[in-house]
C-alpha positions, 0 to 999 in steps of 0.5 A: 921134319928138316927146315927146308921140308917145313918151309915147303909145308908152310908154303903149301899150307899158305896157298891151300888156305888162300885158295879156300878163303878166296881172300888172296890169290898166291901161286906156288911155282918153280923151274927145274933145269939140269944137264950134262956139259963137255967143255975143252980147253979148261984153265989148266988145258983139259976137257971137262965132262960135268953136270951142269945146272940152269942151263936154259933157265935158272932153277927157282921155286918161288910164291907170288901173291896179290889182294884186291885192296878196292878202288883199282888198287892191288897189293902184291908180292913175290919171294922166289929162291934160287938153287942148284939143281946138281947139288941142291945148294942155294944160288944167289951167293947163298941167299934163300929169296936170292932172286927176287924178294919184294912187296908193292902196290899195283894200279892203273898208274903202274907199280911201285916195288920195294925190296931185292930186285932185277935191274933195269938191264936186265928188264930188257935183255932177256926178250932181246937176246936171241938165246933167251939170256939163258944162264949158260952160253948167252949174252951173259958169257961176255957180260954178267951184269945184263942179268944183275939184281940189286938189294934195298931197291926202289922200282916203278913198273909202268904199262902203257899199251905196247910201251912198259917203263921202268925206273930203279934206284938201290940204295945198296946194290950188295948188302953182303959188301962190307962198308960198300951199302947203305953207309951213313953219311955217304949215300953214293957208296953201293948205291945203282940205278938206272931205267928202261923202255921197251915198245912192242908191235905186232911184228917188231920190238924195240928197247933201251936201257941205262944202268949206272952203279957204285962199286967202291967201299969206304975203305977201297975206291970209293969213286969207283963207277960202271956206266951201262947203256943199251939198245936192241930190238927184234923183227918177226917174219913168219915164224922167225924172229930177227935179233940185233943189239949193242950195249956200251960200258965204261968203268971209272976210278978203279972200277972193272969191267969182266974181260977188260985190261988191268991196270987202266984208270977207266975202261970201255967196251962196246959189245954187239950181237945179231941173231935169230929164232925159228919156230920151226915145228910146234914143239921144236925151236932153233935159235943162234947168236954171235956176240963180239966185244970190242975193248978199248985199248987192246986187241983182245976183242972176243967173239962167242957163238951160241946154237941152240935146239928146244923141243917141247914135249908139253907146256911144261917139260922140254929137252935140249941141246945147246953148242958154243964157241968162243974165238979169243984174239992176242990173249983174250980169256972168254970162256963158255963159263959156268953159270957166270961171266965166262972170262978166266974160265979157258986157257988164256989165248985158247978157243973153247968148244962146248955143248950141253944137253938137258931136260927142264920142267916148269911148274 
């Protein structure tokens, strides 16, 4: 039996045995998402038609489980593996459980979690992006850090009525970087920390987050640091929800911001967005958003426009059509991307049009 089949078989045994004895609740879950995309003005100035994975949702499979420890305390774990549905390869740099891998304790006071987890920006961005922070054709095109994960992370999550609070600290956000993670005698190298607050009421929500990360190594730019802060909210009127948000970012001491001009001692940008989502009918959801980024010290400030239609055949299976357009100014290079930041994925200074149609199934 192949290793991948052995792993799935073992997972099935765990799920079945847990259900039989009732000691631990374990769930096997996942999403498979794939589509066909057309996009013009590629970096070689040609058009392309291709299959693309993870358009509305990153394809994944995972295991999550809980155990009642008594006295209001619960043990928990999550193991979540991302993959590319067009090729079957592991995502997140080839990690087996690159999306999540953590264990924790939960009580009335909140949850304390240890392992690989999403950062403070990711905690709130999905709920305040009009197209749901889709892996493609969303705010991630302007800044991939809005959906970042960190290795070696201690995290607190607390929910108090309509208020949710998180705080996280990573001892080394990327363990694959040589001399850049958990370096003895230099706790600053590779560290990341931040937090978020989100309040949700009947027809509105507001959220804010801060993230700071050291991207240097002991051998190159050890002081390189990037700071980001975000404030965003939503307001619902009937079947329509309105979205607006702002993200500030600054990079110091050799750190880089995606799309910012190089050769500056520090880089700074302001990203704004606004949009709406309309539940047109029970199965049909329409959404649209506009995203504008202003880079300090340059007029190369790009726009992104996105519109999407999603039709649910059932609670588990849906089809979608998404259209995107980037408008570049003064040599900026914002394209629609390929599952990551869009900068550099279009002919420099050219605008780009793209569309993707696909299917998604949840289990």
